[in-house]
N, C-alpha and C positions, 0 to 999 in steps of 0.2 A: 923676301920682304917683301911685305905687306907692306908702308907706307902710313899703317897706321898711328905710326910718331909725330904725326901733325896733327893729329887729330887730339892726341894727348893733350902737347902743347900747343892748341888752342884751346883745350877745360882748361888746366894751367894761368895762358897768360887772358881769358876772361874770368876765372877768378879772384882775378889780382884789378883787371878793370873797373866790375864790377859786379862788389863785391857784398852775399846774400846780406836779405836783409827782411827780419820778420812780417810777419801778413796782420801780426796781430800784438794783446798785450799779457796775455794769458801769463798765469805767470810763474810756467816753468815752455817753455819759448818749442824747442822738440818735447813733441806730448804717446809723443809713441818713444817705449822702449827702447833704449840705445848702449848698444856699450862699445868704446873709445877705447882700443887696444894701442900705448904708444911704448916704444919700439927704441932701444939707446943706441940702435944704426943712425938713428933719425933723431938725436936730439935741436935742441932751440940752441945757439952759445952760451960758452958756461955754466950748463948743462952736465951732468957728468954721469950720473946713476938714473936706476925708474924710478928712485921715490923722489928726489928732484923733482925731474919727469911730472909727478903730477901734481906736488908740490905748486911748481911752476902751471902751470895746466889752473886751480884749484886759486891760484891768488889773479886769476884773467879772465876776462870781459861776460867768457862764453861760459862759465866753469854753471853759473847756473843752469843752463840750458838743458842740460844731460842730470842722467840718473844714476848712471855706474862705466868703474875711469881703470884702468888696468893698465900694468907696462914692468917692460920684459925690460936687463942689463944687460941680455944677447937677442941681434934677429933683428931683418929689409924690411924692409917695405915687400918682403914676403913673404914674413912668418908661420904663413897657414903651412908654406909648402919647406922653410927650414925648420918651425920648430913645431910641427902639426899635435903634440898633446896638449898644452901650453897653450895654444890657440882654443885648438881643444873647445883646453876649459874654462877657457874667459870667453866662452858664448855658452857653453857647460850655466857659471857662473853669472853671470848677465841676463841670461833669460830663464832663470830657472824659477822654477813657481807660476809663470805667467804662462801658461794655456788655459784655454775656457774651458 
């Protein structure tokens, strides 16, 4: 082990202590193309399915920040390793047509 867990813990602790806030007032806060993928293993309390996860996010305060959301009923924090085909499909859908 290389003790990198301390770095990870610090990141999560600081993210809670110092939440990110935008530095501008443009309509879509995150201007770059973004693809979000939610996985059921990491659902918040009371959310059971991928569809419920998307709806919960869309009702939240950050929904308007991004322009593309996917969700899966299977998989967890390591979805690229667990379900590479689904994750690759998400990437393709999120960024299709965005090449210069």
